[in-house]
C-alpha positions, 0 to 999 in steps of 0.5 A: 500500500502507499503510505500517506504523508499525514501523521497517522493513517488507518487500515481496514479489512481482513488481515490488513498489513503495511509493507515498506519497500526500501528499494534495495537490500540493507543490513537492518539493526533496528525496527520501531513500530508505533500503533495508535496509543492515545488510549493505551490500547492493546493490539492482538495478532501482530507480526513484524517481518523482514524480507530479502529482495524479491521476498525469497527469505523471511525473518519474523522478528516479532509476533504477539502470539509468541512474544506477548501483547502489551499496552501501547505507549508513545515510546513504542515497545522493545524486548531484552533478549540475546539470541544466537538466532531469531527463535526463542530456543536460541536465547542465551540471556533473558531479562524478565519483564514485569506483569501488568497492574489491575485497575483498582487497589486490590492488585494495584501492581503487577508482579515484579520481573523475576530472577529464577522465579518471578513474583506472584500477584496477591488478589483477594479473588484472583491470585496469579502465580509465578513463573520459573525456569521450567514453566510459565505462570498459571492463568487467572480470570479470563486470561491465559497462562504464560509459556516459554518466551511470552506472557499470558493474554487476557480478553478483558479490557481492564485486565492485563497481560503477563510479563514476558521473559524466559517463561512468561507470567500468567494473565489475570486482573493483575498479572505475574512477571516473567522469569530470567535466564543466563546460560552458565548461571547456576540455578537456571535450566536450559532447554534440551535443544533447538528443536526441543524446548522442554527443560533439560532432563533431571533439572529443576529451578534452583538446581545446584548443578551448573550443567543444567544451565548450559545452553545447547550451543555450549555458549555460556557466561561466567561471573554472572550476577542476576538481579530481579525487578525488586532488587534481589540478587539470585544465585540458585536461590533468592538473596539480598538487595543489591543495586542494579547497574544503570542502562545509561552508564556503567558508573551509575546505579538505580536506587536500591530495590528499583530496576529499569522503568519502562522498556527493557535495555541491554548494555554490552561493554568491552572488558578486554580486547582479545587479539 
């Protein structure tokens, strides 16, 4: 379709889409998409794809059915995963996301982004349970359960989706957060292979066997520190409070017990130049 020159445009019909032709093949490092966000609405059945010249190859970089839905805002939406390839099984580091909040004080905040295990939501009638290294959070009222790589969704307007993560949080009035994962971090549990996303056999959340955490690619991190959205560190169990490094500078830290507000960020710094 031809894009209008005005600020906004609308789409109608069955399975509408926007296609942008860049005129030649380029290496794409970032794609940003904004939907209408004036009322913080949630869009379902979204997909963003990159295609090679002549549409011979296709790379799906986002799909709401796998990555989860979210409330639209003026800043758009980003994710914090480190992939080997563009598929959920290839993730070697994942930062969990927080769950959505309910519209009244009975569950005023969603569950914090988790470490090995995410945070549940206390609600007088609709509790939401946490996700971990082997399972997503259970579903709540009118919602779906979280699963590998995405949070649960919800059909009720004023309820919220679960937080994304290694395993996503369940959705209900107030929704659970997602869990985190680092290959090489004792307590984590890797998937079996690129074709089998079941947890490694004999491994469970909080295990003391470091081999359970190693990704099938054998790529791993050392000297890891995992800090959840409430500021707690994680070894193979939840520990004390530690300040989280700022996403803007390695010399700065967030306040104690506070994590990144808004979309996820990743900062990669060169520690040693290996020749």
